[in-house]
C-alpha positions as CSV (number, residue, x, y, z in Angstrom):
1,X,9.1,-24.6,-52.1
2,X,11.4,-25.0,-49.2
3,X,11.3,-21.2,-48.6
4,X,7.5,-21.3,-48.4
5,X,7.5,-24.1,-45.8
6,X,10.2,-22.4,-43.8
7,X,8.3,-19.1,-43.8
8,X,5.0,-20.8,-42.9
9,X,6.8,-22.7,-40.1
10,X,8.3,-19.6,-38.7
11,X,5.0,-17.7,-38.9
12,X,3.2,-20.5,-37.1
13,X,5.8,-20.4,-34.3
14,X,5.5,-16.6,-33.9
15,X,1.7,-16.8,-33.8
16,X,1.8,-19.6,-31.3
17,X,4.0,-17.7,-28.9
18,X,2.1,-14.4,-29.4
19,X,-1.3,-16.1,-28.7
20,X,-0.1,-17.8,-25.5
21,X,1.5,-14.6,-24.2
22,X,-1.7,-12.7,-24.6
23,X,-3.3,-14.7,-21.8
24,X,-2.0,-13.3,-18.6
25,X,-1.0,-15.8,-15.9
26,X,-2.5,-15.5,-12.5
27,X,-0.6,-13.0,-10.4
28,X,0.0,-13.9,-6.7
29,X,-0.7,-10.8,-4.7
30,X,-1.7,-9.4,-1.4
31,X,-4.5,-6.8,-1.5
32,X,-6.0,-4.6,1.2
33,X,-9.4,-3.0,0.9
34,X,-13.0,-2.9,2.0
35,X,-15.3,-6.0,1.5
36,X,-18.7,-5.5,-0.1
37,X,-21.2,-8.4,-0.2
38,X,-23.7,-8.0,-3.0
39,X,-26.6,-10.2,-4.1
40,X,-24.6,-12.0,-6.8
41,X,-21.0,-11.5,-5.8
42,X,-18.6,-10.4,-3.1
43,X,-15.9,-7.8,-4.0
44,X,-13.0,-6.1,-2.4
45,X,-12.4,-2.4,-3.3
46,X,-8.6,-2.3,-3.5
47,X,-6.8,0.3,-1.5
48,X,-3.3,-1.2,-2.0
49,X,-2.0,-4.3,-3.8
50,X,1.5,-5.8,-3.8
51,X,2.9,-8.7,-5.8
52,X,5.0,-11.5,-4.5
53,X,8.1,-9.4,-5.1
54,X,6.8,-6.7,-2.8
55,X,6.2,-4.2,-5.6
56,X,3.0,-2.2,-5.8
57,X,0.5,-3.2,-8.4
58,X,-0.9,0.2,-9.5
59,X,-3.4,-1.3,-12.0
60,X,-5.5,-2.7,-9.1
61,X,-5.7,0.4,-6.9
62,X,-9.3,1.6,-6.7
63,X,-10.8,-1.4,-8.6
64,X,-13.5,-3.7,-7.3
65,X,-12.2,-7.2,-7.7
66,X,-14.5,-10.2,-7.3
67,X,-13.7,-12.7,-4.6
68,X,-13.6,-16.4,-5.5
69,X,-12.2,-19.6,-4.1
70,X,-12.5,-21.7,-1.0
71,X,-12.2,-18.7,1.4
72,X,-15.2,-16.9,-0.1
73,X,-17.3,-17.6,3.0
74,X,-14.6,-16.3,5.3
75,X,-14.4,-13.1,3.2
76,X,-18.2,-12.7,3.3
77,X,-18.1,-12.8,7.1
78,X,-16.0,-9.6,7.0
79,X,-18.4,-7.6,4.8
80,X,-18.0,-3.9,5.5
81,X,-14.6,-4.3,7.1
82,X,-11.1,-3.5,5.8
83,X,-9.2,-6.7,5.1
84,X,-5.9,-8.0,3.8
85,X,-6.4,-10.9,1.4
86,X,-3.8,-13.0,-0.3
87,X,-4.3,-15.1,-3.4
88,X,-4.1,-15.3,-7.2
89,X,-5.4,-12.3,-9.1
90,X,-6.8,-13.1,-12.6
91,X,-7.1,-10.4,-15.3
92,X,-7.1,-7.7,-12.7
93,X,-10.8,-8.6,-12.2
94,X,-11.0,-11.4,-9.6
95,X,-8.9,-12.9,-6.8
96,X,-8.9,-16.5,-5.7
97,X,-8.4,-15.9,-2.0
98,X,-6.1,-18.3,-0.1
99,X,-6.0,-16.4,3.1
100,X,-7.9,-13.4,4.6
101,X,-7.7,-11.4,7.8
102,X,-9.3,-8.3,9.1
103,X,-6.9,-5.4,8.8
104,X,-5.8,-4.2,12.1
105,X,-6.2,-0.5,12.9
106,X,-2.9,1.2,13.1
107,X,-1.9,1.8,16.7
108,X,-1.7,5.4,17.7
109,X,1.8,6.6,17.7
110,X,3.1,7.5,21.2
111,X,3.3,11.2,21.8
112,X,6.6,12.9,21.4
113,X,8.6,13.1,24.6
114,X,8.2,16.4,26.5
115,X,10.5,19.2,25.5
116,X,13.4,19.8,27.8
117,X,12.9,22.6,30.3
118,X,14.3,25.9,29.2
119,X,17.7,26.8,30.4
120,X,17.8,28.7,33.7
121,X,17.7,32.4,33.3
122,X,21.0,34.1,33.1
123,X,22.4,35.7,36.3
124,X,21.6,39.3,36.7
125,X,24.3,41.7,35.5
126,X,26.7,43.1,38.1
127,X,25.5,46.4,39.6
128,X,26.4,49.5,37.7
129,X,29.5,51.4,38.7
130,X,28.9,54.2,41.2
131,X,28.4,57.6,39.5
132,X,31.4,60.0,39.8
133,X,31.2,62.5,42.6
134,X,30.0,65.9,41.5
135,X,32.7,68.4,40.8
136,X,33.5,70.8,43.7
137,X,32.2,74.4,43.4
138,X,34.7,77.3,43.5
């Protein structure tokens, strides 16, 4: 009987840990993308996403994630624009935005410096030696 209780106890622990690990915790991330304001929701089409650790989150790239949270109105004001939003991503489907800003256009890189002028032409060669005098006739 002790073996049955021990087995049931271990099985219950395994199931408890398995069930709680199936629910993904919110992932703090920074996402960039274009804001779309629909009739029922506001979404961000993700171009790039990075976790707190700075690593890319490939699962979010290309997805439309729904915007939620206290900053929803701020995000809606930026509809049609590219933004960088930070917050907690839930189930790779929504983000509870804690901060948002319009993505700045990348500044044009300065033109490469002008090439150095070509080296001056080489000096002309020394004049050719005088031809030998013609041989005297006999």
